[in-house]
Biotite code that builds the C-alpha atoms (Angstrom):
import biotite.structure as struc

atoms = struc.array([
    struc.Atom([0.000, 0.000, 0.000], chain_id="A", res_id=1, res_name="MET", atom_name="CA", element="C"),
    struc.Atom([1.274, 3.438, -0.975], chain_id="A", res_id=2, res_name="GLN", atom_name="CA", element="C"),
    struc.Atom([-0.083, 5.296, 2.041], chain_id="A", res_id=3, res_name="LEU", atom_name="CA", element="C"),
    struc.Atom([1.257, 3.273, 4.986], chain_id="A", res_id=4, res_name="TRP", atom_name="CA", element="C"),
    struc.Atom([2.762, 6.295, 6.726], chain_id="A", res_id=5, res_name="PHE", atom_name="CA", element="C"),
    struc.Atom([-0.466, 8.286, 6.540], chain_id="A", res_id=6, res_name="ARG", atom_name="CA", element="C"),
    struc.Atom([-2.573, 5.319, 7.641], chain_id="A", res_id=7, res_name="LEU", atom_name="CA", element="C"),
    struc.Atom([-0.360, 4.616, 10.647], chain_id="A", res_id=8, res_name="ILE", atom_name="CA", element="C"),
    struc.Atom([-0.498, 8.283, 11.667], chain_id="A", res_id=9, res_name="LEU", atom_name="CA", element="C"),
    struc.Atom([-4.253, 8.293, 11.080], chain_id="A", res_id=10, res_name="TYR", atom_name="CA", element="C"),
    struc.Atom([-4.671, 5.274, 13.388], chain_id="A", res_id=11, res_name="THR", atom_name="CA", element="C"),
    struc.Atom([-3.099, 7.185, 16.269], chain_id="A", res_id=12, res_name="PHE", atom_name="CA", element="C"),
    struc.Atom([-5.197, 10.289, 15.595], chain_id="A", res_id=13, res_name="ARG", atom_name="CA", element="C"),
    struc.Atom([-8.489, 8.510, 14.907], chain_id="A", res_id=14, res_name="PHE", atom_name="CA", element="C"),
    struc.Atom([-9.718, 8.298, 18.550], chain_id="A", res_id=15, res_name="PRO", atom_name="CA", element="C"),
    struc.Atom([-9.556, 12.102, 18.711], chain_id="A", res_id=16, res_name="PHE", atom_name="CA", element="C"),
    struc.Atom([-11.384, 12.752, 15.434], chain_id="A", res_id=17, res_name="ARG", atom_name="CA", element="C"),
    struc.Atom([-14.975, 13.895, 15.700], chain_id="A", res_id=18, res_name="GLU", atom_name="CA", element="C"),
    struc.Atom([-17.583, 11.329, 14.683], chain_id="A", res_id=19, res_name="LYS", atom_name="CA", element="C"),
    struc.Atom([-19.782, 12.165, 11.709], chain_id="A", res_id=20, res_name="LEU", atom_name="CA", element="C"),
    struc.Atom([-23.527, 12.447, 12.273], chain_id="A", res_id=21, res_name="THR", atom_name="CA", element="C"),
    struc.Atom([-24.559, 10.085, 9.477], chain_id="A", res_id=22, res_name="ASP", atom_name="CA", element="C"),
    struc.Atom([-23.676, 8.802, 6.024], chain_id="A", res_id=23, res_name="ILE", atom_name="CA", element="C"),
    struc.Atom([-24.630, 12.127, 4.411], chain_id="A", res_id=24, res_name="PHE", atom_name="CA", element="C"),
    struc.Atom([-22.090, 14.038, 6.520], chain_id="A", res_id=25, res_name="SER", atom_name="CA", element="C"),
    struc.Atom([-18.933, 15.417, 4.886], chain_id="A", res_id=26, res_name="LYS", atom_name="CA", element="C"),
    struc.Atom([-15.519, 14.005, 5.793], chain_id="A", res_id=27, res_name="SER", atom_name="CA", element="C"),
    struc.Atom([-12.519, 16.368, 5.645], chain_id="A", res_id=28, res_name="VAL", atom_name="CA", element="C"),
    struc.Atom([-8.857, 15.286, 5.728], chain_id="A", res_id=29, res_name="LEU", atom_name="CA", element="C"),
    struc.Atom([-6.055, 17.869, 5.862], chain_id="A", res_id=30, res_name="ARG", atom_name="CA", element="C"),
    struc.Atom([-2.929, 16.716, 4.053], chain_id="A", res_id=31, res_name="LEU", atom_name="CA", element="C"),
    struc.Atom([0.371, 17.846, 2.476], chain_id="A", res_id=32, res_name="HIS", atom_name="CA", element="C"),
    struc.Atom([2.119, 16.718, -0.691], chain_id="A", res_id=33, res_name="VAL", atom_name="CA", element="C"),
    struc.Atom([5.141, 14.733, 0.506], chain_id="A", res_id=34, res_name="LEU", atom_name="CA", element="C"),
    struc.Atom([8.304, 13.751, -1.427], chain_id="A", res_id=35, res_name="PRO", atom_name="CA", element="C"),
    struc.Atom([6.910, 10.204, -1.763], chain_id="A", res_id=36, res_name="SER", atom_name="CA", element="C"),
    struc.Atom([3.830, 11.615, -3.567], chain_id="A", res_id=37, res_name="ASP", atom_name="CA", element="C"),
    struc.Atom([5.503, 13.424, -6.457], chain_id="A", res_id=38, res_name="ILE", atom_name="CA", element="C"),
    struc.Atom([6.515, 12.549, -10.011], chain_id="A", res_id=39, res_name="ASP", atom_name="CA", element="C"),
    struc.Atom([9.135, 14.047, -12.351], chain_id="A", res_id=40, res_name="LEU", atom_name="CA", element="C"),
    struc.Atom([7.109, 17.259, -12.558], chain_id="A", res_id=41, res_name="ASN", atom_name="CA", element="C"),
    struc.Atom([7.539, 17.729, -8.780], chain_id="A", res_id=42, res_name="ILE", atom_name="CA", element="C"),
    struc.Atom([3.803, 17.646, -8.145], chain_id="A", res_id=43, res_name="HIS", atom_name="CA", element="C"),
    struc.Atom([1.275, 15.116, -6.857], chain_id="A", res_id=44, res_name="LEU", atom_name="CA", element="C"),
    struc.Atom([1.407, 12.191, -9.250], chain_id="A", res_id=45, res_name="THR", atom_name="CA", element="C"),
    struc.Atom([-1.802, 11.057, -10.936], chain_id="A", res_id=46, res_name="ASN", atom_name="CA", element="C"),
    struc.Atom([-2.003, 7.649, -9.264], chain_id="A", res_id=47, res_name="SER", atom_name="CA", element="C"),
    struc.Atom([-1.716, 9.191, -5.813], chain_id="A", res_id=48, res_name="ARG", atom_name="CA", element="C"),
    struc.Atom([-5.016, 11.031, -6.246], chain_id="A", res_id=49, res_name="TYR", atom_name="CA", element="C"),
    struc.Atom([-6.904, 7.728, -6.383], chain_id="A", res_id=50, res_name="LEU", atom_name="CA", element="C"),
    struc.Atom([-4.967, 6.368, -3.409], chain_id="A", res_id=51, res_name="SER", atom_name="CA", element="C"),
    struc.Atom([-5.807, 9.456, -1.385], chain_id="A", res_id=52, res_name="MET", atom_name="CA", element="C"),
    struc.Atom([-9.441, 9.152, -2.417], chain_id="A", res_id=53, res_name="MET", atom_name="CA", element="C"),
    struc.Atom([-9.372, 5.631, -0.951], chain_id="A", res_id=54, res_name="ASP", atom_name="CA", element="C"),
    struc.Atom([-7.997, 7.192, 2.226], chain_id="A", res_id=55, res_name="PHE", atom_name="CA", element="C"),
    struc.Atom([-10.800, 9.773, 2.241], chain_id="A", res_id=56, res_name="GLY", atom_name="CA", element="C"),
    struc.Atom([-13.461, 7.081, 1.938], chain_id="A", res_id=57, res_name="ARG", atom_name="CA", element="C"),
    struc.Atom([-11.846, 5.084, 4.754], chain_id="A", res_id=58, res_name="ILE", atom_name="CA", element="C"),
    struc.Atom([-12.076, 8.195, 6.929], chain_id="A", res_id=59, res_name="ASP", atom_name="CA", element="C"),
    struc.Atom([-15.730, 8.729, 5.992], chain_id="A", res_id=60, res_name="HIS", atom_name="CA", element="C"),
    struc.Atom([-16.622, 5.078, 6.617], chain_id="A", res_id=61, res_name="LEU", atom_name="CA", element="C"),
    struc.Atom([-14.728, 4.916, 9.918], chain_id="A", res_id=62, res_name="SER", atom_name="CA", element="C"),
    struc.Atom([-16.292, 8.056, 11.378], chain_id="A", res_id=63, res_name="ARG", atom_name="CA", element="C"),
    struc.Atom([-19.882, 7.064, 10.591], chain_id="A", res_id=64, res_name="THR", atom_name="CA", element="C"),
    struc.Atom([-21.811, 4.010, 11.762], chain_id="A", res_id=65, res_name="LYS", atom_name="CA", element="C"),
    struc.Atom([-21.300, 2.502, 8.324], chain_id="A", res_id=66, res_name="LEU", atom_name="CA", element="C"),
    struc.Atom([-17.912, 1.042, 9.272], chain_id="A", res_id=67, res_name="GLY", atom_name="CA", element="C"),
    struc.Atom([-19.247, -0.804, 12.317], chain_id="A", res_id=68, res_name="LYS", atom_name="CA", element="C"),
    struc.Atom([-22.347, -1.918, 10.407], chain_id="A", res_id=69, res_name="THR", atom_name="CA", element="C"),
    struc.Atom([-20.308, -3.378, 7.549], chain_id="A", res_id=70, res_name="ILE", atom_name="CA", element="C"),
    struc.Atom([-18.104, -5.237, 10.041], chain_id="A", res_id=71, res_name="PHE", atom_name="CA", element="C"),
    struc.Atom([-21.091, -6.512, 12.048], chain_id="A", res_id=72, res_name="ARG", atom_name="CA", element="C"),
    struc.Atom([-23.080, -7.619, 8.992], chain_id="A", res_id=73, res_name="LYS", atom_name="CA", element="C"),
    struc.Atom([-19.988, -9.018, 7.248], chain_id="A", res_id=74, res_name="LYS", atom_name="CA", element="C"),
    struc.Atom([-20.669, -6.785, 4.244], chain_id="A", res_id=75, res_name="TRP", atom_name="CA", element="C"),
    struc.Atom([-18.078, -5.138, 2.047], chain_id="A", res_id=76, res_name="THR", atom_name="CA", element="C"),
    struc.Atom([-17.987, -1.767, 0.262], chain_id="A", res_id=77, res_name="ALA", atom_name="CA", element="C"),
    struc.Atom([-17.108, -2.040, -3.426], chain_id="A", res_id=78, res_name="LEU", atom_name="CA", element="C"),
    struc.Atom([-16.008, 0.670, -5.853], chain_id="A", res_id=79, res_name="THR", atom_name="CA", element="C"),
    struc.Atom([-17.747, 0.139, -9.202], chain_id="A", res_id=80, res_name="ASN", atom_name="CA", element="C"),
    struc.Atom([-16.680, 3.206, -11.154], chain_id="A", res_id=81, res_name="HIS", atom_name="CA", element="C"),
    struc.Atom([-14.467, 6.257, -10.655], chain_id="A", res_id=82, res_name="ALA", atom_name="CA", element="C"),
    struc.Atom([-13.523, 9.347, -12.622], chain_id="A", res_id=83, res_name="THR", atom_name="CA", element="C"),
    struc.Atom([-11.219, 12.328, -11.978], chain_id="A", res_id=84, res_name="LEU", atom_name="CA", element="C"),
    struc.Atom([-10.930, 15.848, -13.337], chain_id="A", res_id=85, res_name="ARG", atom_name="CA", element="C"),
    struc.Atom([-7.589, 17.602, -12.790], chain_id="A", res_id=86, res_name="PHE", atom_name="CA", element="C"),
    struc.Atom([-7.795, 21.389, -12.641], chain_id="A", res_id=87, res_name="ARG", atom_name="CA", element="C"),
    struc.Atom([-4.637, 22.655, -10.899], chain_id="A", res_id=88, res_name="ARG", atom_name="CA", element="C"),
    struc.Atom([-1.415, 20.924, -9.892], chain_id="A", res_id=89, res_name="GLU", atom_name="CA", element="C"),
    struc.Atom([-0.576, 20.265, -6.246], chain_id="A", res_id=90, res_name="LEU", atom_name="CA", element="C"),
    struc.Atom([3.188, 20.923, -5.917], chain_id="A", res_id=91, res_name="PRO", atom_name="CA", element="C"),
    struc.Atom([5.585, 19.496, -3.347], chain_id="A", res_id=92, res_name="LEU", atom_name="CA", element="C"),
    struc.Atom([4.777, 20.494, 0.270], chain_id="A", res_id=93, res_name="TRP", atom_name="CA", element="C"),
    struc.Atom([1.461, 22.035, -0.772], chain_id="A", res_id=94, res_name="GLU", atom_name="CA", element="C"),
    struc.Atom([-1.215, 21.979, 1.957], chain_id="A", res_id=95, res_name="ALA", atom_name="CA", element="C"),
    struc.Atom([-4.675, 20.859, 0.881], chain_id="A", res_id=96, res_name="PHE", atom_name="CA", element="C"),
    struc.Atom([-7.837, 19.266, 2.191], chain_id="A", res_id=97, res_name="LYS", atom_name="CA", element="C"),
    struc.Atom([-9.729, 16.295, 0.807], chain_id="A", res_id=98, res_name="LEU", atom_name="CA", element="C"),
    struc.Atom([-13.503, 16.520, 1.137], chain_id="A", res_id=99, res_name="GLU", atom_name="CA", element="C"),
    struc.Atom([-15.596, 13.351, 0.807], chain_id="A", res_id=100, res_name="THR", atom_name="CA", element="C"),
    struc.Atom([-19.381, 13.192, 0.804], chain_id="A", res_id=101, res_name="GLU", atom_name="CA", element="C"),
    struc.Atom([-22.326, 11.312, -0.672], chain_id="A", res_id=102, res_name="VAL", atom_name="CA", element="C"),
    struc.Atom([-23.923, 13.505, -3.350], chain_id="A", res_id=103, res_name="VAL", atom_name="CA", element="C"),
    struc.Atom([-26.473, 11.077, -4.806], chain_id="A", res_id=104, res_name="TYR", atom_name="CA", element="C"),
    struc.Atom([-27.858, 7.602, -4.294], chain_id="A", res_id=105, res_name="TRP", atom_name="CA", element="C"),
    struc.Atom([-30.061, 4.995, -5.908], chain_id="A", res_id=106, res_name="THR", atom_name="CA", element="C"),
    struc.Atom([-31.361, 1.886, -4.232], chain_id="A", res_id=107, res_name="ASP", atom_name="CA", element="C"),
    struc.Atom([-28.291, -0.149, -5.194], chain_id="A", res_id=108, res_name="ASP", atom_name="CA", element="C"),
    struc.Atom([-25.439, 2.362, -5.011], chain_id="A", res_id=109, res_name="ALA", atom_name="CA", element="C"),
    struc.Atom([-24.220, 5.746, -3.824], chain_id="A", res_id=110, res_name="ALA", atom_name="CA", element="C"),
    struc.Atom([-22.137, 8.365, -5.626], chain_id="A", res_id=111, res_name="VAL", atom_name="CA", element="C"),
    struc.Atom([-19.435, 10.066, -3.573], chain_id="A", res_id=112, res_name="MET", atom_name="CA", element="C"),
    struc.Atom([-17.801, 13.321, -4.611], chain_id="A", res_id=113, res_name="GLU", atom_name="CA", element="C"),
    struc.Atom([-14.224, 13.905, -3.461], chain_id="A", res_id=114, res_name="GLN", atom_name="CA", element="C"),
    struc.Atom([-12.542, 17.293, -3.885], chain_id="A", res_id=115, res_name="ARG", atom_name="CA", element="C"),
    struc.Atom([-8.902, 18.317, -3.427], chain_id="A", res_id=116, res_name="PHE", atom_name="CA", element="C"),
    struc.Atom([-8.889, 21.951, -2.254], chain_id="A", res_id=117, res_name="ILE", atom_name="CA", element="C"),
    struc.Atom([-5.975, 24.326, -1.583], chain_id="A", res_id=118, res_name="PHE", atom_name="CA", element="C"),
    struc.Atom([-5.923, 25.518, 2.048], chain_id="A", res_id=119, res_name="THR", atom_name="CA", element="C"),
    struc.Atom([-3.126, 28.121, 1.986], chain_id="A", res_id=120, res_name="LYS", atom_name="CA", element="C"),
    struc.Atom([-1.595, 30.848, -0.170], chain_id="A", res_id=121, res_name="GLY", atom_name="CA", element="C"),
    struc.Atom([-3.034, 32.625, -3.172], chain_id="A", res_id=122, res_name="ARG", atom_name="CA", element="C"),
    struc.Atom([-4.903, 29.492, -4.275], chain_id="A", res_id=123, res_name="ASN", atom_name="CA", element="C"),
    struc.Atom([-6.691, 29.027, -0.942], chain_id="A", res_id=124, res_name="LYS", atom_name="CA", element="C"),
    struc.Atom([-10.203, 27.706, -1.493], chain_id="A", res_id=125, res_name="GLY", atom_name="CA", element="C"),
    struc.Atom([-9.603, 26.745, -5.128], chain_id="A", res_id=126, res_name="ILE", atom_name="CA", element="C"),
    struc.Atom([-10.435, 23.188, -6.177], chain_id="A", res_id=127, res_name="VAL", atom_name="CA", element="C"),
    struc.Atom([-7.383, 21.392, -7.560], chain_id="A", res_id=128, res_name="ALA", atom_name="CA", element="C"),
    struc.Atom([-9.192, 18.206, -8.614], chain_id="A", res_id=129, res_name="ALA", atom_name="CA", element="C"),
    struc.Atom([-12.624, 16.614, -8.355], chain_id="A", res_id=130, res_name="THR", atom_name="CA", element="C"),
    struc.Atom([-13.388, 12.904, -8.311], chain_id="A", res_id=131, res_name="GLY", atom_name="CA", element="C"),
    struc.Atom([-16.642, 10.957, -8.454], chain_id="A", res_id=132, res_name="LEU", atom_name="CA", element="C"),
    struc.Atom([-16.881, 7.374, -7.211], chain_id="A", res_id=133, res_name="VAL", atom_name="CA", element="C"),
    struc.Atom([-19.790, 4.936, -7.382], chain_id="A", res_id=134, res_name="ARG", atom_name="CA", element="C"),
    struc.Atom([-19.960, 2.735, -4.281], chain_id="A", res_id=135, res_name="ILE", atom_name="CA", element="C"),
    struc.Atom([-22.089, -0.343, -3.581], chain_id="A", res_id=136, res_name="SER", atom_name="CA", element="C"),
    struc.Atom([-22.396, -2.407, -0.414], chain_id="A", res_id=137, res_name="VAL", atom_name="CA", element="C"),
    struc.Atom([-22.216, -6.147, -1.088], chain_id="A", res_id=138, res_name="TYR", atom_name="CA", element="C"),
    struc.Atom([-23.330, -9.056, 1.072], chain_id="A", res_id=139, res_name="ASP", atom_name="CA", element="C"),
    struc.Atom([-20.872, -11.849, 0.268], chain_id="A", res_id=140, res_name="ARG", atom_name="CA", element="C"),
    struc.Atom([-22.878, -14.453, 2.174], chain_id="A", res_id=141, res_name="GLU", atom_name="CA", element="C"),
    struc.Atom([-26.066, -13.746, 0.200], chain_id="A", res_id=142, res_name="LYS", atom_name="CA", element="C"),
    struc.Atom([-24.106, -12.891, -2.953], chain_id="A", res_id=143, res_name="ARG", atom_name="CA", element="C"),
    struc.Atom([-26.214, -9.815, -3.527], chain_id="A", res_id=144, res_name="ALA", atom_name="CA", element="C"),
    struc.Atom([-25.924, -6.050, -3.316], chain_id="A", res_id=145, res_name="PHE", atom_name="CA", element="C"),
    struc.Atom([-27.471, -4.509, -0.233], chain_id="A", res_id=146, res_name="VAL", atom_name="CA", element="C"),
    struc.Atom([-30.208, -1.924, -1.015], chain_id="A", res_id=147, res_name="PRO", atom_name="CA", element="C"),
    struc.Atom([-29.161, 1.571, -0.001], chain_id="A", res_id=148, res_name="THR", atom_name="CA", element="C"),
    struc.Atom([-32.385, 1.967, 1.982], chain_id="A", res_id=149, res_name="THR", atom_name="CA", element="C"),
    struc.Atom([-31.329, -1.049, 4.062], chain_id="A", res_id=150, res_name="THR", atom_name="CA", element="C"),
    struc.Atom([-27.882, 0.491, 4.641], chain_id="A", res_id=151, res_name="VAL", atom_name="CA", element="C"),
    struc.Atom([-29.505, 3.754, 5.755], chain_id="A", res_id=152, res_name="LEU", atom_name="CA", element="C"),
    struc.Atom([-31.817, 1.908, 8.149], chain_id="A", res_id=153, res_name="LYS", atom_name="CA", element="C"),
    struc.Atom([-29.034, -0.216, 9.650], chain_id="A", res_id=154, res_name="GLU", atom_name="CA", element="C"),
    struc.Atom([-26.874, 2.866, 10.268], chain_id="A", res_id=155, res_name="THR", atom_name="CA", element="C"),
    struc.Atom([-29.711, 4.948, 11.682], chain_id="A", res_id=156, res_name="GLY", atom_name="CA", element="C"),
    struc.Atom([-29.457, 7.461, 8.827], chain_id="A", res_id=157, res_name="THR", atom_name="CA", element="C"),
    struc.Atom([-32.695, 9.281, 7.907], chain_id="A", res_id=158, res_name="PRO", atom_name="CA", element="C"),
    struc.Atom([-33.616, 8.963, 4.231], chain_id="A", res_id=159, res_name="VAL", atom_name="CA", element="C"),
    struc.Atom([-32.538, 12.132, 2.461], chain_id="A", res_id=160, res_name="LYS", atom_name="CA", element="C"),
    struc.Atom([-33.289, 12.814, -1.184], chain_id="A", res_id=161, res_name="GLU", atom_name="CA", element="C"),
    struc.Atom([-30.406, 14.509, -2.970], chain_id="A", res_id=162, res_name="LEU", atom_name="CA", element="C"),
    struc.Atom([-30.746, 16.486, -6.211], chain_id="A", res_id=163, res_name="PRO", atom_name="CA", element="C"),
    struc.Atom([-29.243, 14.866, -9.291], chain_id="A", res_id=164, res_name="LEU", atom_name="CA", element="C"),
    struc.Atom([-26.635, 17.388, -10.426], chain_id="A", res_id=165, res_name="GLN", atom_name="CA", element="C"),
    struc.Atom([-25.738, 17.459, -14.159], chain_id="A", res_id=166, res_name="PRO", atom_name="CA", element="C"),
    struc.Atom([-22.147, 16.267, -13.628], chain_id="A", res_id=167, res_name="HIS", atom_name="CA", element="C"),
    struc.Atom([-23.348, 13.354, -11.472], chain_id="A", res_id=168, res_name="VAL", atom_name="CA", element="C"),
    struc.Atom([-25.941, 12.367, -14.080], chain_id="A", res_id=169, res_name="GLU", atom_name="CA", element="C"),
    struc.Atom([-23.228, 12.450, -16.765], chain_id="A", res_id=170, res_name="ALA", atom_name="CA", element="C"),
    struc.Atom([-21.023, 10.280, -14.533], chain_id="A", res_id=171, res_name="PHE", atom_name="CA", element="C"),
    struc.Atom([-23.798, 7.698, -14.144], chain_id="A", res_id=172, res_name="MET", atom_name="CA", element="C"),
    struc.Atom([-24.407, 7.670, -17.890], chain_id="A", res_id=173, res_name="LYS", atom_name="CA", element="C"),
    struc.Atom([-20.680, 7.221, -18.500], chain_id="A", res_id=174, res_name="GLU", atom_name="CA", element="C"),
    struc.Atom([-20.618, 4.161, -16.231], chain_id="A", res_id=175, res_name="GLU", atom_name="CA", element="C"),
    struc.Atom([-23.573, 2.633, -18.047], chain_id="A", res_id=176, res_name="LYS", atom_name="CA", element="C"),
    struc.Atom([-22.050, 3.388, -21.443], chain_id="A", res_id=177, res_name="ALA", atom_name="CA", element="C"),
    struc.Atom([-18.807, 1.630, -20.504], chain_id="A", res_id=178, res_name="ILE", atom_name="CA", element="C"),
    struc.Atom([-20.736, -1.306, -19.057], chain_id="A", res_id=179, res_name="GLN", atom_name="CA", element="C"),
    struc.Atom([-22.803, -1.584, -22.246], chain_id="A", res_id=180, res_name="ALA", atom_name="CA", element="C"),
    struc.Atom([-19.659, -1.419, -24.395], chain_id="A", res_id=181, res_name="TYR", atom_name="CA", element="C"),
    struc.Atom([-18.000, -4.161, -22.354], chain_id="A", res_id=182, res_name="GLU", atom_name="CA", element="C"),
    struc.Atom([-21.037, -6.415, -22.674], chain_id="A", res_id=183, res_name="ARG", atom_name="CA", element="C"),
    struc.Atom([-21.269, -5.756, -26.408], chain_id="A", res_id=184, res_name="LYS", atom_name="CA", element="C"),
    struc.Atom([-17.547, -6.478, -26.841], chain_id="A", res_id=185, res_name="SER", atom_name="CA", element="C"),
    struc.Atom([-18.034, -9.768, -25.015], chain_id="A", res_id=186, res_name="ALA", atom_name="CA", element="C"),
    struc.Atom([-21.002, -10.611, -27.244], chain_id="A", res_id=187, res_name="GLY", atom_name="CA", element="C"),
    struc.Atom([-23.409, -10.591, -24.303], chain_id="A", res_id=188, res_name="LEU", atom_name="CA", element="C"),
    struc.Atom([-25.814, -7.834, -25.327], chain_id="A", res_id=189, res_name="ALA", atom_name="CA", element="C"),
    struc.Atom([-26.253, -4.971, -27.801], chain_id="A", res_id=190, res_name="PRO", atom_name="CA", element="C"),
    struc.Atom([-25.984, -1.342, -26.776], chain_id="A", res_id=191, res_name="VAL", atom_name="CA", element="C"),
    struc.Atom([-29.636, -0.261, -26.721], chain_id="A", res_id=192, res_name="ASP", atom_name="CA", element="C"),
    struc.Atom([-29.399, 3.081, -24.944], chain_id="A", res_id=193, res_name="THR", atom_name="CA", element="C"),
    struc.Atom([-27.057, 5.237, -22.913], chain_id="A", res_id=194, res_name="LEU", atom_name="CA", element="C"),
    struc.Atom([-29.853, 7.004, -21.070], chain_id="A", res_id=195, res_name="GLU", atom_name="CA", element="C"),
    struc.Atom([-30.296, 6.651, -17.304], chain_id="A", res_id=196, res_name="VAL", atom_name="CA", element="C"),
    struc.Atom([-33.847, 5.444, -16.775], chain_id="A", res_id=197, res_name="SER", atom_name="CA", element="C"),
    struc.Atom([-36.355, 7.493, -14.797], chain_id="A", res_id=198, res_name="ALA", atom_name="CA", element="C"),
    struc.Atom([-36.646, 4.665, -12.256], chain_id="A", res_id=199, res_name="ALA", atom_name="CA", element="C"),
    struc.Atom([-32.939, 4.827, -11.517], chain_id="A", res_id=200, res_name="GLU", atom_name="CA", element="C"),
    struc.Atom([-33.089, 8.583, -10.999], chain_id="A", res_id=201, res_name="ASN", atom_name="CA", element="C"),
    struc.Atom([-35.948, 8.231, -8.511], chain_id="A", res_id=202, res_name="ASP", atom_name="CA", element="C"),
    struc.Atom([-34.488, 7.801, -5.036], chain_id="A", res_id=203, res_name="GLN", atom_name="CA", element="C"),
    struc.Atom([-37.888, 6.958, -3.574], chain_id="A", res_id=204, res_name="SER", atom_name="CA", element="C"),
    struc.Atom([-38.258, 3.770, -5.595], chain_id="A", res_id=205, res_name="LYS", atom_name="CA", element="C"),
    struc.Atom([-36.263, 0.576, -5.225], chain_id="A", res_id=206, res_name="ALA", atom_name="CA", element="C"),
    struc.Atom([-34.160, -0.453, -8.195], chain_id="A", res_id=207, res_name="ASP", atom_name="CA", element="C"),
    struc.Atom([-33.817, -4.230, -8.036], chain_id="A", res_id=208, res_name="THR", atom_name="CA", element="C"),
    struc.Atom([-31.832, -4.690, -11.223], chain_id="A", res_id=209, res_name="ARG", atom_name="CA", element="C"),
    struc.Atom([-28.589, -6.627, -10.965], chain_id="A", res_id=210, res_name="LYS", atom_name="CA", element="C"),
    struc.Atom([-25.207, -5.418, -12.197], chain_id="A", res_id=211, res_name="HIS", atom_name="CA", element="C"),
    struc.Atom([-23.391, -7.507, -14.743], chain_id="A", res_id=212, res_name="GLY", atom_name="CA", element="C"),
])
């Protein structure tokens, strides 16, 4: 693992970190670009963004009841799809924060937005990069995805409908387009449509379709 040092330090600090109210709360990690994070351009290397996003989701999961619930139920959180937009470079020693929060959900998955934001200097408050990640909770014993409504209930999180922002909708369509292309390439099914169905956009209705 690329982030052993940060994880070890995080373990010591974790007991003193404030718990998050529920799954819809925002997690914030304050970090610096270290010499082990850079590439030949002396800035945060591309692969490190994804590793740090993993770290951000670990923080979010650990500080909500989701972590304990997953452990108790013997579930697992799976990343199905991820995308990143780079806006500004993060140079060596740069201070920044990583924000992680759930910005949309359907009955079988949640979309988390993760933003790298400058915290000092003339770029303070500017977003350096934005990532979107689609997360599902999977029950290995039952070999089935756990409905998001069940996850909310088990963690004591009130159901909260979130607006479908244009960039999140595009992200969901992108995931479906790639999935359709993969299935077509494997000769499993034709590409019928790239549209996200109305049922999937409706957070108040259960979507019982399986992912292939």
